[in-house]
C-alpha positions as CSV (number, residue, x, y, z in Angstrom):
1,M,63.8,98.9,22.9
2,I,65.3,95.7,23.4
3,L,61.7,94.5,24.8
4,N,59.7,96.1,21.2
5,I,61.5,93.9,19.2
6,I,61.4,90.8,21.8
7,L,57.6,91.4,21.9
8,V,57.4,92.0,18.0
9,L,59.0,88.4,17.9
10,I,56.9,87.0,20.0
11,I,53.9,88.4,18.2
12,A,55.2,87.6,14.7
13,V,56.2,84.0,16.0
14,L,52.7,83.7,17.9
15,G,50.9,84.9,14.5
16,V,52.6,81.9,12.0
17,K,51.9,79.8,14.5
18,L,48.2,81.0,14.8
19,Y,48.2,80.9,10.8
20,L,49.4,77.8,10.7
21,H,47.0,76.2,12.9
22,Q,44.1,78.0,11.2
23,K,45.6,76.3,7.6
24,K,46.1,73.1,9.2
25,C,41.9,73.2,10.8
26,A,41.2,74.4,7.1
27,E,42.6,71.0,4.9
28,Q,41.4,68.9,8.2
29,K,37.9,70.3,7.0
30,K,37.9,70.3,4.2
31,K,39.2,66.9,4.2
32,F,36.4,65.7,7.0
33,D,34.0,67.3,4.7
34,G,35.2,65.2,2.3
35,V,34.6,62.3,4.3
36,V,31.2,63.4,4.9
37,E,30.6,63.5,1.3
38,A,32.1,60.3,0.9
39,M,30.3,58.6,3.0
40,S,26.8,60.0,2.0
41,D,27.8,58.7,-1.4
42,I,27.9,55.6,-0.1
43,N,24.9,55.0,1.8
44,N,23.0,56.3,-1.2
45,I,24.5,53.5,-3.4
46,I,24.0,51.2,-0.7
47,T,20.5,52.6,-0.5
48,S,20.1,52.1,-3.9
49,V,21.6,48.1,-3.7
50,R,19.1,47.4,-1.1
51,Y,16.2,48.3,-3.6
52,G,17.2,46.1,-6.1
53,N,19.7,47.9,-7.8
54,L,23.0,45.9,-8.1
55,S,24.7,47.5,-10.7
56,A,25.1,50.8,-9.0
57,R,28.4,51.2,-7.5
58,V,30.4,53.9,-5.5
59,E,33.5,55.9,-7.5
60,T,36.5,55.8,-6.3
61,S,38.5,58.2,-8.1
62,I,36.4,61.2,-6.7
63,H,37.2,59.7,-3.1
64,P,40.6,58.4,-3.1
65,E,40.5,59.0,1.1
66,M,37.5,56.3,1.6
67,K,39.2,53.9,-1.6
68,N,39.8,51.4,0.7
69,I,35.9,51.7,1.9
70,S,34.2,52.0,-1.9
71,E,35.9,48.8,-3.3
72,S,35.0,46.8,-0.2
73,V,31.2,48.1,-0.7
74,N,31.9,47.3,-5.2
75,R,33.0,44.1,-3.7
76,M,29.5,43.4,-1.7
77,I,27.6,44.6,-4.1
78,E,29.2,42.0,-6.9
79,T,28.9,39.0,-4.5
80,L,25.3,40.3,-4.3
81,N,24.7,40.7,-8.2
82,D,26.8,36.6,-8.3
83,R,23.9,35.6,-5.8
84,E,20.8,37.5,-7.7
85,Q,21.6,35.2,-10.5
86,M,22.3,31.9,-9.0
87,I,19.1,32.2,-7.8
88,V,17.6,33.1,-10.3
89,E,18.8,30.3,-12.1
90,Y,17.8,28.0,-9.8
91,Q,14.6,29.7,-9.7
92,S,14.0,29.0,-13.0
93,E,15.2,25.6,-12.5
94,L,12.7,25.1,-9.9
95,T,10.1,26.5,-12.0
96,G,10.4,24.3,-14.7
97,Q,10.5,20.7,-12.6
98,Y,7.3,22.2,-10.7
99,K,5.5,22.9,-14.7
100,L,6.9,18.9,-15.0
101,L,5.5,17.5,-11.8
102,A,2.5,19.2,-12.6
103,A,1.9,18.2,-15.8
104,L,2.5,14.6,-15.1
105,F,0.1,15.3,-11.8
106,N,-2.3,16.1,-14.0
107,S,-2.0,13.2,-16.9
108,L,-2.1,10.8,-14.1
109,S,-4.6,7.7,-15.2
110,D,-5.8,7.8,-11.7
111,G,-7.0,10.1,-9.2
112,V,-4.5,11.8,-6.5
113,L,-5.8,13.7,-3.9
114,V,-3.9,15.2,-1.1
115,L,-5.6,14.9,2.1
116,D,-5.0,16.6,5.6
117,E,-6.0,14.5,9.0
118,K,-9.4,16.0,9.4
119,Y,-9.9,14.4,5.0
120,V,-10.0,17.9,4.1
121,I,-8.9,18.5,0.2
122,L,-5.6,20.4,0.1
123,R,-4.9,19.3,-3.6
124,V,-6.1,17.1,-6.5
125,N,-5.6,16.4,-10.0
126,A,-7.4,17.0,-13.1
127,K,-8.9,13.4,-13.2
128,I,-10.4,13.9,-9.8
129,K,-11.7,16.7,-11.2
130,K,-13.5,14.8,-13.6
131,W,-14.8,12.6,-12.2
132,F,-16.2,14.7,-8.7
133,K,-17.1,17.2,-11.4
134,K,-15.8,20.5,-10.3
135,D,-12.9,22.4,-10.3
136,D,-12.9,23.9,-6.9
137,I,-12.9,21.4,-4.5
138,V,-9.8,21.9,-2.1
139,G,-11.0,22.9,1.3
140,E,-14.1,20.3,1.3
141,N,-14.0,17.0,2.9
142,I,-13.7,14.2,0.8
143,F,-17.0,12.2,2.4
144,D,-18.5,15.4,0.4
145,Y,-17.8,13.0,-2.7
146,I,-16.8,9.3,-1.7
147,K,-18.3,6.5,0.2
148,T,-16.6,3.0,1.5
149,L,-17.3,-0.1,1.6
150,D,-18.8,-1.0,5.4
151,D,-18.2,3.0,6.5
152,K,-14.2,1.5,6.3
153,D,-11.8,4.4,7.5
154,I,-10.1,6.6,4.6
155,I,-6.6,5.5,6.5
156,D,-7.3,1.9,6.0
157,L,-8.5,1.7,2.7
158,K,-5.6,-0.4,0.2
159,N,-6.7,-1.5,-2.9
160,D,-10.5,-1.6,-1.4
161,E,-13.5,-0.4,-3.4
162,I,-15.4,2.7,-3.0
163,F,-18.3,4.4,-4.4
164,I,-18.0,8.3,-6.0
165,K,-21.3,9.8,-5.8
166,G,-22.7,10.4,-8.6
167,I,-21.0,7.8,-10.7
168,K,-23.0,4.7,-11.1
169,D,-21.3,3.5,-14.5
170,L,-18.1,3.2,-13.5
171,Y,-16.1,1.3,-10.9
172,F,-13.7,2.2,-8.1
173,K,-11.1,0.8,-6.1
174,A,-8.4,3.3,-3.7
175,S,-5.7,2.7,-1.5
176,V,-4.4,5.5,1.0
177,R,-0.6,6.2,2.6
178,Q,1.1,8.7,5.0
179,I,3.0,11.7,3.3
180,K,6.2,10.9,4.7
181,G,8.6,13.5,6.8
182,K,7.9,16.1,9.7
183,E,6.3,18.6,8.4
184,H,3.3,16.5,6.3
185,D,3.6,13.6,8.9
186,D,-0.3,14.5,9.4
187,K,-1.2,14.3,5.7
188,Y,-2.3,11.9,3.5
189,M,-2.3,10.8,-0.4
190,L,-5.5,9.0,-1.4
191,V,-5.0,7.4,-4.9
192,I,-8.8,6.6,-6.7
193,T,-8.3,4.3,-9.8
194,N,-10.7,3.4,-12.1
195,Y,-10.9,-0.1,-12.7
196,T,-13.9,-0.6,-14.7
197,N,-12.9,-2.7,-17.6
198,Q,-11.0,-5.0,-15.9
199,K,-13.9,-5.7,-13.5
200,E,-15.8,-6.3,-17.2
201,I,-13.0,-8.3,-18.5
202,D,-12.8,-10.4,-15.0
203,S,-16.8,-11.0,-15.1
204,L,-16.5,-12.2,-19.0
205,K,-13.7,-14.5,-18.0
206,E,-16.0,-15.7,-14.6
207,D,-19.1,-15.9,-17.1
208,F,-17.0,-18.3,-19.5
209,V,-15.2,-20.7,-16.6
210,A,-19.1,-21.3,-15.5
211,T,-20.4,-21.9,-18.3
212,L,-17.4,-24.3,-19.2
213,T,-17.2,-26.1,-15.9
214,H,-20.9,-26.4,-16.1
215,D,-21.1,-28.2,-19.1
216,L,-18.1,-29.9,-18.2
217,K,-19.3,-31.5,-15.2
218,V,-21.9,-33.6,-16.8
219,P,-19.6,-35.2,-18.6
220,I,-17.9,-35.9,-15.3
221,I,-20.2,-37.7,-13.7
222,A,-21.0,-39.6,-16.5
223,E,-17.9,-41.0,-16.4
224,A,-17.9,-41.6,-12.8
225,N,-21.2,-43.9,-13.0
226,M,-19.6,-45.8,-16.2
227,L,-16.3,-46.0,-13.8
228,E,-18.8,-47.6,-10.9
229,F,-20.3,-49.9,-13.0
230,F,-16.9,-51.4,-14.0
231,L,-16.4,-51.7,-10.8
232,Q,-19.3,-53.2,-9.5
233,E,-18.5,-56.0,-12.7
234,K,-21.7,-55.1,-14.1
235,F,-20.3,-55.6,-17.7
236,G,-17.8,-58.7,-16.3
237,T,-15.2,-59.7,-14.4
238,L,-12.2,-57.8,-13.4
239,N,-8.7,-58.9,-12.9
240,D,-6.8,-57.3,-10.1
241,K,-5.1,-55.2,-12.0
242,Q,-7.8,-53.6,-14.1
243,K,-9.7,-52.6,-11.3
244,E,-6.4,-50.9,-10.0
245,A,-6.2,-48.7,-13.0
246,L,-10.1,-47.9,-12.6
247,E,-9.7,-47.5,-9.0
248,N,-7.3,-44.8,-10.4
249,M,-9.4,-43.2,-12.9
250,K,-12.0,-43.3,-10.6
251,A,-9.9,-41.2,-7.9
252,S,-8.6,-39.0,-10.9
253,N,-11.9,-38.5,-12.0
254,K,-13.2,-37.1,-8.5
255,E,-10.1,-34.5,-8.3
256,L,-11.2,-33.4,-11.8
257,L,-14.8,-33.0,-10.1
258,D,-14.0,-31.4,-7.0
259,L,-12.1,-28.8,-9.0
260,V,-15.0,-28.0,-11.2
261,Q,-17.1,-27.9,-8.2
262,I,-14.7,-25.2,-6.6
263,V,-15.6,-23.3,-9.6
264,L,-18.8,-23.6,-10.0
265,E,-19.1,-22.5,-6.2
266,T,-16.6,-19.5,-6.7
267,Y,-19.6,-18.3,-9.4
268,R,-22.0,-19.1,-7.2
269,L,-20.6,-16.9,-4.4
270,K,-19.9,-14.0,-6.6
271,E,-23.6,-13.8,-7.5
272,D,-25.6,-14.2,-4.5
273,E,-24.2,-14.7,-0.5
274,I,-23.6,-18.1,0.9
275,D,-26.8,-20.0,1.7
276,L,-26.2,-21.2,5.3
277,N,-28.5,-24.8,6.8
278,L,-26.7,-24.3,10.3
279,E,-27.1,-27.6,12.5
280,K,-25.6,-28.3,15.9
281,I,-23.0,-31.3,15.8
282,S,-19.9,-32.2,18.3
283,V,-16.7,-31.1,17.1
284,K,-15.1,-34.8,17.3
285,K,-17.6,-36.2,15.5
286,F,-17.4,-33.3,12.8
287,L,-14.0,-34.1,12.2
288,N,-13.7,-37.4,12.4
289,I,-16.2,-37.6,9.9
290,V,-13.9,-35.6,8.0
291,A,-10.4,-37.3,8.5
292,D,-12.8,-41.0,7.8
293,E,-13.1,-39.6,3.9
294,M,-10.3,-38.0,3.9
295,T,-7.7,-41.3,4.8
296,Y,-8.1,-42.9,1.1
297,I,-6.6,-40.1,-0.4
298,A,-4.3,-39.7,2.7
299,Q,-3.2,-43.5,2.0
300,K,-1.2,-42.9,-1.0
301,T,1.4,-40.5,0.0
302,N,1.8,-42.7,3.7
303,N,0.3,-39.8,5.7
304,K,-2.1,-40.3,8.6
305,I,-4.5,-38.3,9.9
306,V,-4.7,-37.9,13.4
307,V,-7.7,-36.1,15.1
308,I,-6.7,-34.7,18.7
309,V,-9.8,-33.3,20.5
310,P,-9.2,-32.9,24.5
311,E,-12.8,-32.1,25.3
312,D,-15.7,-32.1,22.9
313,Y,-17.8,-29.7,22.3
314,D,-20.7,-28.5,20.1
315,I,-20.3,-25.9,16.8
316,E,-23.1,-25.1,14.6
317,I,-22.4,-25.1,11.3
318,D,-23.5,-25.4,7.5
319,F,-22.3,-29.3,7.3
320,L,-22.0,-29.3,3.4
321,H,-20.1,-26.2,3.7
322,F,-17.9,-26.6,6.6
323,K,-16.5,-30.5,5.6
324,R,-15.8,-28.6,2.3
325,V,-13.6,-26.1,3.9
326,L,-11.8,-28.7,6.1
327,K,-11.4,-31.4,3.4
328,N,-9.7,-28.8,1.5
329,L,-7.0,-27.4,4.0
330,V,-6.7,-31.5,4.4
331,N,-6.3,-31.8,1.3
332,N,-3.8,-29.3,0.8
333,A,-1.8,-30.8,4.2
334,I,-1.5,-33.8,1.7
335,L,-0.8,-32.1,-1.6
336,Y,1.8,-30.0,0.2
337,G,3.4,-32.0,3.5
338,K,5.8,-34.6,3.6
339,S,4.7,-38.2,3.0
340,N,5.4,-40.4,5.3
341,T,3.9,-38.0,8.7
342,D,1.1,-37.0,10.4
343,I,-1.5,-34.5,9.3
344,E,-2.9,-33.2,12.3
345,I,-6.7,-31.9,13.1
346,I,-7.1,-30.3,16.2
347,A,-10.4,-29.1,17.7
348,K,-10.1,-27.1,21.5
349,I,-11.3,-24.0,23.5
350,V,-9.4,-21.1,23.3
351,N,-10.5,-17.7,25.0
352,E,-14.2,-18.8,24.9
353,K,-13.9,-20.1,21.4
354,S,-14.1,-22.6,19.3
355,Q,-10.4,-23.1,17.1
356,I,-10.3,-26.2,14.7
357,I,-6.2,-26.5,13.7
358,V,-5.1,-28.2,10.6
359,K,-1.3,-28.7,10.8
360,D,1.3,-30.3,8.2
361,Y,5.3,-31.0,8.8
362,G,6.0,-30.0,5.3
363,K,7.3,-27.6,2.9
364,G,5.8,-25.0,4.8
365,I,5.0,-21.2,2.7
366,S,7.0,-18.7,2.1
367,A,7.1,-15.4,3.6
368,E,6.3,-14.1,0.4
369,D,3.7,-16.4,-0.9
370,I,1.8,-16.3,3.3
371,E,0.2,-12.8,2.3
372,K,-1.7,-13.8,-0.8
373,I,-2.4,-17.2,-0.5
374,F,-5.7,-16.2,0.0
375,N,-6.6,-14.3,-3.1
376,K,-8.5,-15.7,-5.6
377,Y,-6.8,-17.5,-7.8
378,F,-3.2,-18.0,-6.5
379,S,-1.8,-21.1,-6.1
380,A,1.3,-23.1,-4.8
381,S,0.4,-25.7,-7.3
382,K,2.8,-24.6,-10.0
383,K,6.1,-24.5,-8.0
384,F,5.0,-28.3,-7.6
385,R,3.3,-29.5,-10.1
386,K,0.1,-29.7,-9.2
387,I,-3.3,-29.4,-10.3
388,G,-4.9,-26.6,-9.0
389,T,-7.3,-23.3,-9.2
390,G,-6.3,-21.5,-6.6
391,L,-9.7,-21.1,-5.7
392,G,-9.9,-23.6,-2.6
393,L,-8.7,-21.5,0.0
394,Y,-10.2,-18.3,-1.3
395,L,-14.0,-20.1,-1.1
396,S,-12.6,-21.7,2.3
397,K,-11.6,-18.4,3.5
398,K,-15.7,-16.8,2.6
399,I,-17.4,-20.1,4.1
400,V,-16.0,-19.7,7.2
401,E,-16.4,-15.6,7.6
402,A,-19.7,-16.6,6.0
403,H,-20.4,-18.9,9.9
404,G,-18.7,-15.7,11.1
405,G,-15.9,-16.8,11.6
406,K,-11.4,-16.0,10.8
407,L,-9.4,-18.5,8.7
408,G,-5.8,-17.9,9.1
409,V,-2.4,-19.1,8.5
410,E,1.0,-20.0,10.3
411,S,3.8,-21.8,8.6
412,Q,7.6,-22.1,9.2
413,E,9.8,-22.8,5.5
414,G,10.9,-26.6,5.6
415,E,8.9,-27.6,8.9
416,Y,5.0,-26.9,8.9
417,T,2.2,-25.3,8.1
418,K,-1.0,-24.9,10.7
419,F,-4.3,-23.5,9.2
420,Y,-7.0,-22.6,11.9
421,I,-10.3,-21.4,12.3
422,D,-11.4,-19.3,15.3
423,M,-15.4,-19.0,15.8
424,E,-18.1,-18.6,18.0
425,L,-19.2,-21.9,20.2
426,S,-22.5,-22.9,19.3
427,K,-24.9,-21.2,21.9
428,K,-25.6,-23.9,24.2
429,E,-21.9,-24.3,24.0
430,A,-21.5,-20.7,25.1
C-alpha cells in the first residue's frame, strides 16, 4: 500500500515536471518564432533600403525582444538618409559649377582643345567647332585641322603662328601647355587665338611708319649735305666754336638718319627676305673696320674699342648688312655701358665655328628684360633716357639668322653684357 502511494507520488511529480518542461518549451518556441519573425522583418527592411527606400523603418513595438537591434537598424537608416541628402546637395553644387565652367569654356573668345599624347582631340569649346566647321571632332587628330609653320611640333608651340585648314582670311596663333596632375600628365591644352585684327592694325601702323620715315629721310639727308657744306667752309670761314657746334649737329643728324634707316630696313625685312651678297673677308680686317667707324662715337664717353683676334680666319658675310649688326652692338655697348671702360670685340673659333663677341662692362641687363630684348619694338632706352626704336636688336637677329647664324646674349646686372654671334666658318676655312 505504501509502495503504491510512493509510486503515485513519483508519477505525479514527474507529471508536474513534464508539464512544466512542456510549458517552458512552448514559451521558448514562441519566443524563438518571434525572433525569427523579427529577423525576417528586419531583413525585409534592409532589402528595401538597399534598393533605395530610405523611408523604411523597423517597428520596435511589434517585436520588443529585438528592440535594441531594431533601433540600431533604424539609426543606421537615418544616417544613410542624412548622407544621401548631403550627396544630393554636393551633386547639385557640382552640377551647377560644371554648367558654369562649361558656359565659360564655350564663351571664350579663344579656341581651346584638350589633346592626348598622340594629339587626339579629347574636348573642344564652341569657338573651335566654329573655326573647324564641325561639331563632332572628338577622337580625331589635331593635324587633320591645323598646320604649324615649318612643321613645328604641337608641344613646342608658344604663341606661334598656325594655319587652320580651309580658312584663308584669318590669322591665328597658338600656345600649348601640359595639364598638371597624375591623371592628366599625358594631356595637353592647346589655345588658339584669332589675331587678325591685331595683325591688320600692326600692318597699318608699320605702313604708316614706313611712309613717314621714308618721307623724313629726304630732308635729313639734305640737312646732312648742308652741314657738310658749312664744315667745308663753302659759305665762309668758321671759328672753332662754330665748327664744334656744326660737328655736334652732324653727329645728331647721323643718329637720326640711322634710326630712320633701321625702321625702313625692318619694314623691308617684313616685305621681303633679306637679300645677301656674300663675300669672304678676314674677320680681323672686318672688325677693325667696324672699330674705326665707331671710335669717334666711343670717344664721347671715353670708351676704348679693343679688337681681340687671337688667330685670324675668314668669314663669309654680306659686308653692309653684317657691319650694320656689329655697329649696332657696339653702339649699344657705348650707350648702356660705363664710360672710361673698354668695349671688347672678340673673334675666335669655338667648336669649329666662328664666334664674334661684343662685350661691355656696364649696367647689364635684367633677367626680366633679357628674355624679350630681341622682341620687336622692345627698347631699354626709356630707362636710361636714350633715343631708340626698339628695332636694332630685332633687325640684327634677323640678319644674323639670314646668314645661318645665331645671335645671343649673356649679362650680369651691374657687371657686364656680352652679345655673341655663332656662325659657320667660310667653306675654305672650315
